[in-house]
C-alpha positions in Angstrom: -22.0 -18.7 13.6 -25.4 -17.4 12.6 -26.1 -13.7 12.2 -29.5 -12.9 13.7 -29.3 -9.1 13.7 -27.2 -6.6 11.8 -27.3 -2.8 11.6 -25.5 -0.2 9.6 -25.3 3.3 11.1 -22.9 6.1 11.6 -21.8 7.6 14.9 -22.8 11.2 15.8 -20.4 14.1 16.1 -19.5 12.8 19.6 -18.7 9.3 18.4 -21.9 7.8 19.9 -24.3 5.3 18.4 -27.4 3.8 19.9 -28.6 0.4 18.7 -31.8 -1.3 19.8 -31.3 -4.9 20.6 -33.7 -7.4 18.9 -36.3 -9.1 21.1 -34.6 -12.5 20.7 -31.4 -12.1 22.7 -28.2 -13.3 20.9 -25.6 -15.5 22.6 -22.8 -13.0 21.7 -22.5 -9.5 20.4 -19.8 -8.7 17.9 -18.9 -5.3 16.5 -17.1 -4.9 13.2 -16.5 -1.9 11.1 -13.9 -1.5 8.3 -13.0 2.0 9.6 -11.8 1.0 13.1 -8.3 -0.2 13.8 -9.6 -3.4 15.5 -12.8 -5.3 15.6 -14.6 -6.1 18.9 -16.0 -9.6 19.2 -17.7 -11.9 21.6 -19.3 -9.6 24.2 -21.8 -11.3 26.5 -25.2 -9.6 26.2 -26.2 -10.5 29.8 -22.9 -8.9 31.0 -23.6 -5.8 29.0 -27.1 -5.5 30.2 -26.1 -6.0 33.8 -23.0 -3.8 34.1 -22.1 -2.4 30.7 -18.7 -2.9 29.0 -15.7 -0.8 28.2 -13.5 -2.2 25.4 -10.0 -0.7 25.6 -7.9 0.0 22.6 -5.1 -2.6 22.6 -2.5 -0.8 20.5 -2.2 2.4 22.5 -2.7 3.9 25.9 -6.2 4.6 27.0 -6.0 8.0 28.5 -9.7 8.3 29.4 -11.3 7.1 32.6 -14.5 6.1 30.7 -17.1 4.0 32.4 -20.1 2.2 31.0 -23.6 2.2 32.4 -25.8 -0.9 32.4 -26.8 -1.7 28.8 -24.0 0.3 27.3 -20.9 -0.7 25.4 -18.1 1.9 25.2 -15.4 1.1 22.5 -12.1 3.0 22.7 -10.6 2.8 19.3 -9.4 5.0 16.4 -10.1 5.3 12.7 -7.7 3.6 10.4 -5.2 5.9 8.8 -3.7 5.3 5.3 -0.6 3.8 6.9 -2.8 1.4 8.9 -4.5 0.3 5.8 -1.2 -0.3 4.0 0.1 -2.4 6.9 -3.0 -4.6 6.8 -2.2 -5.4 3.2 1.3 -6.7 3.9 1.7 -10.4 4.2 
């Protein structure tokens, strides 16, 4: 896999972050951050541009009825706690 675009940024007080997509459209979009409980990978840019994407949090219940607009990715997740970090270190 070849990384054609990378950005580093922080979310605002509402947990939002806007990223401009490079002019050369990638095959897949991946989201990784060391502070989230799970990484999001392999989103189709054409699907995101057409209808948007909502990525549910797999470990818990998603209580929100969030929808995404065209061109938008909504990631439902939570920040890692100290206990989460310790569990990741266990073999």
